[in-house]
N, C-alpha and C positions, 0 to 999 in steps of 0.2 A: 689121233695117230693123225687124222687131215691137218690138224693145227699143226702140228710140228713139224708136218710135210711144208705148210705154208711159211714156217719161220725158215726153215733151212732155206727154202726157195727165198725168201727176202735177205737172209745173212750173204749168202751167194751173189746175188745181184747187188747188195749195197744200197735196197730200196727201203728199207725201214728206219723211222723214227727214232729218235733216243727212247720212247716209252715202252717200244717194242709192242703197241697194238694199234698201231695204224700205220698201214702198208700202201706205199706208192707204188703203182706199178708203170704208168705212164702220165702223161700233161694230163690234168682233169679228171683221172681216174685214181679214186680213194678206198682201199677196202679196212673197216674199222674192225678188231677182231676182239669181241671181249670174254671176259672171263667166263668159264660155264658155270661158275657160282654166283653169279651175279644176274639177277634180273632187271634189267633198265624198263619200267613200266611206266608209267601217267606220272608218278611221284618226281620223275625226272625230264618232265615239260617244263616249257621256259615260265617261269614267275614273272609276270609283269607288275611296273612301278612306275607310275606316269608323273609327269611334271608339266605342269601348266605353266602360261607365261606370265609374266608378274605386270602389275600394274603399270610400274614405269617404262619398262619396254614398249607396253603398246601405245601409252600417252608422247614416248620420246621417237619410236621408229615409226607409226602407225602399222605395226606388222607383231604376231605373234607367234612364239615357237611353241612345238608341242614336242615334248621329249618321252619316250616309253624305253625304259630300263629294263631287259630281259635277262634273267640270272638263275642258275640253279640247274641248267639243262645239260644233257648226254642224249646222243653225241654232238657234235659242235658244227653237224650241218643243220643248216638254220636259214630260211629264207623270210625278209622283213619286207612289207610293201606298204603304202598308204592309200586311200581312198577318201572322198567325200561320202558321207552317208548315203544311203540310196543311189549311189552313181557307181558305177562298175570301172570309171576310169582311173587308170594309175598314176598317182601324184608324183612327182619330183622330188626327192627328199634324200636324206642322206645319213648314212650309216657308219658307223665305227668299226675297228677291227675286232672280231669274236676272239675272246682272251679266257685263257686258261685260269682256273680258280682252284686248285687241289684237284679233284677228282671232276669238277663239274665243268662249266662253260659260261661265261656271259656276253652280253652285246648290248649295246643302245643305238636307238636309232629317233632321227629328229625329223622333222616337218616345219616349216618356216609358211605360216598363213600369213595371206597378203592382206588388205585392209578390206579389198572386194569380196574376202571369202569368211570374213569375221564373223559373220552370220550364220554359217553352216556349221554342222558338227562331222567331225571326222575319226575315222577309224584305222586303228592300226593293226594289219592282219600278219598272223605269224603260223608261219608252215613247219611244222616239226613233227618228226616221225613217232614221238612218246605224247602227242596231245590226244586230249581223250577222245577215243573213238576214231581216232586219225582224223578229228575235223579242225580244219584252220580256225585258231584264236582269233577272236575279234575282238579289240580294245578298243571302248568307244571314249572320245574325246568330246566333252562340251563345246557348244558355241563360243568364243573367245568374248564375244558383244552380252551376251545371258552373264557369261561367268565376271565380267568387266563390272557389269550393272548389280551384279550379285554383292561384289564386294567394295561397292561405292559407297552405300549407306554405312556400313561397317568402318569403312575409314572413316568417313564425313563424322560419326559418331566420336571415333577416337581425337579427332582432330578438335573437336568438340569438347570432348571431356578436357585434352591437354591446355585448351586452351581458357577452361575454365578452372583449372587448377593455378595455371599462371597468373589469371587475374586475381585467384585467391592469395598467392604469394605475395604478388605485387600489394595487394591490399592492406597484409600483414606488415610486410615492411614499412611500408608508409606509415601505419600506426606506429609501429616500433620508434621510428626516427622521430614523430611527434611527439609522441611520450619522452623521449629523450632531451629533445628540444625544450620542452614545458620543465622537466625535471631541471637542466642547467639555468632558465629563466630563473626558477624558484630557487637555486642556490646564490644568483647572481644579486637578486634581490634581499634576499636572507643578508649576504655579506654587506651591501650598502646599508641596509637598516641598522646591521648589528654595529657598522663603523660610526654612523651619525648618531647613535644610540650612546657609544663609548665616549665619542668626541665631546659630547652635550654634557653628560656627565664629570669628564674632564675640566669643563670651561666651569660649570657651575663650583665644582670643588675648590678651583683656583681664586671664585668670587668669595666664598666664605672665607677662606685663611686670612688672619689678622695682618 
């Protein structure tokens, strides 16, 4: 009965969105009415996916971008901010719009880490009503310098393997063309010797004829 009265009120004041579940009473005030047969628990808390900066970005810009993608949460009310590990100072960051994906929402936020902060770990802090026990999620991002140092040996090994493969290909190609050259020389020698023998035989034949 209460739900019906709220819907009637919104319809009369033209303050409902098209879904019929979000009611806007005034600027900055929003009421989300969920169906009674649906239980939105921790399964609808934000699911994070992290993206680390590439080596190319670090080398070219002397900076790195941490990106945190949050998916499959409901309702859409969410707060995201960034801090350095073991620090209470909120850092300046950027956020995308909260987007609807079927019955849930998604959002992404990113932090640009300057060169002087590359040796520090950072965390993305997510506040949402369906977090486990109502505690903010803290998503840890590793130090960019440590991550870059860990990736460099792999990249060097890949470059070394590529160099070895290229050298092997060049050696094989060189051997192939050397073989063709020797074969061509042998054919030329054979033709010259055959011609000389044929000519000698012809001259001898003419000498023996009466």
